[in-house]
C-alpha angles and dihedrals in degrees: 000000000000120000093199121097115239114267112251125198117226114207096203092171091057092046090050089051090052092049091050089049089053090050090053092050092049091050090052090052091048092054102103098204090104094049091046089053091048090052089054092047095052090053095054112129119246135312082050119109102309110149122115089240092054091048092048092050095051093042090051094051091047091052091047093048091049091050091050091050090052090050090048091052090052091047091051092051092047091048093052094044092047093047090049092052092048091049091055092054 
């Protein structure tokens, strides 16, 4: 029985590529052109979408998206803090 841990290969270049891809995705989400358009849409005069059901649907999705963004911000902070602790040994 071997007392040595198996040797693992760390593909730092691939991990760096994944992190940069995440950065790009976060930047796209932060671009507020979609939210600006949504703000314009919700202010359209009648006969725009005006039913209670339509309002409830959009309001629900907005609340859900905001909650997910808050969770993503927490996850990002936890990831960076955890990686920093691991890197220090």
